[in-house]
N, C-alpha and C positions, 0 to 999 in steps of 0.2 A: 404686073398683076396687082397693082395698087387698088385700094378701096374695095376689097372683098368684104361684104358686110358680115358674113358669118364664117368663122374659121374654127377648125378642129385642131387641137394641139395635143400631141403626145410628148411626154417628157420622161426622163429618167436620170438618176444620178447613181454613180457607182463609186465605192471606196474599197480599195484592196487592202484590207487589214483593219479597217474601221476603229480608230482612224488610220488612214494610210493614203497612198497615192489615189487621187480622186479625179473623176471625169464627169462631165454633164453632157446631155444631148436633148435636143428638141426637134420635132418634126411638125410642120404646119401643112394642113390639107384643106382643100375646099370641101364643102358638104358632099360633093360628088366623088370625094377621095382622090382628087388630083393633087399632086405634090406642089406646094407653093414654095417652101423653103425648108432647109434643115441645117443643123449646125451641131458641132460637138467640140468641146475644149477640155484640155487638161487644166485643173484648177489648183494643183498643189496637194498638200496633205490635209485631209479633213475627214469628218465622219460621213457616213452614208446619208444621214438625215439632212445635214447641211447641203450636201450635193443635190439631194432631191429638191430642196427649196430653191437653190440657185438655178437648177435646170428650169424650174417653173418661171422664175423671174426672167431669165434670158428669153424663154419662149414667149412670155407675155409681152415683153418689149418688142420682140420681132413681130408679133401679131399686131401690135400698134403700128409698127413701121409699115406694114402692108395695108393698113387702113381698116382693120377689123373693128366692128362695132359690137358684135356678139361673139363670145368665145366659149367653147366647150373644151375643158381640159381633162385629159385622161392620164392617169398615173397608176403604177402598180404599188405605190407606197400608201398603204392603208392609213398610216399615221398622218401623213401629209394631207390626204383628202379629208379625213375626219376632223382634223384640226381646222382646215379651211371651211368646212361645212358647219363648224361650231359644235360638233358632237364631242370633241375632246378639247380640253384646255391645253394651251401651250405653256409648259412649265419651264422649259429650258430657256435661259436668258439669250443665248446665241440664236436659237430658232425664233424667239420672239421678235428679234430685229428683222429677220427675213419675212416672218408672218406679217408684220406691219408694212413692209415694203410691198408685199403682194396685195394687201388690203388697200394700199394707196393706189396701186396700178389698176385695181378693179374700177376705180372712179372714172377712168378714161374709157370704159366700155359701157354700153347700154345694159349688158348682162353678161355674167360669167357663171358657168356651172363647173363643178368639180365632180368627176366620176372615177371611182376605183375600178380597175380592171385587173384580171390575173396577169401575171408576168408573160404567159403564153400569147396574150393579145397585145403585148408591148415589146415584142422581140426586136424590132428594128431599132427603137430608141435604146433598149437595153444593150444591144450589141455596140451601138455607137458610143454610149457612155463608157462601157468597159474598155473599148479600144482607146478612148481618150484617156482613161485612167492609166493605161499602160504606157502612154507616151510621156516622156519627160523632156522638159526643155534642156537642151544642151548648152551649158555655159562654157564659153570659150575663154580660156585663160591665156594671156599673152605675157610677154616679158616687157610690156610697155607700161609706162606710168605717166601721170600728168607731170609736166615739167614745171618746176618752181619759177623759172624765168618768164615763161609765157603761159599764164593760166588759161586753161581751156584747150590746150593743144597737147597732142601726144608726142612723146619723144622716145627714141630707143635708149635703153639704159646701158647699152654697151655690151 
């Protein structure tokens, strides 16, 4: 489904604790509301605002991957939308980095619109982001370590 000229993007970020375990989600649709692609990831511990920005960045990159030239972005984060529309200033240094990344990504599209929607109209992305925030990567610990005799190989320590 490459080279869809106009794409609709729904995004959401969730942080359990703010800051806390966080997840992001995006959903791409055609203008006829046919699903193109969706994704969600656990992103570690961060704030809700950072998660909102990262969700949009991931979604925009996916929109580029499917060949979108025009993009309409829907988010239930009023702060995110108003900052990207230029109605609010970005004062947080961390968010400013993500803001600049989004403004850079905009250059690859013929047009990008940001629209605020109530959470009730963003329930699928909201659910995916919350589910991702609840996932944690499982780190497996073993009793193996790198051998000094042969760097780069694992050996049992006995």
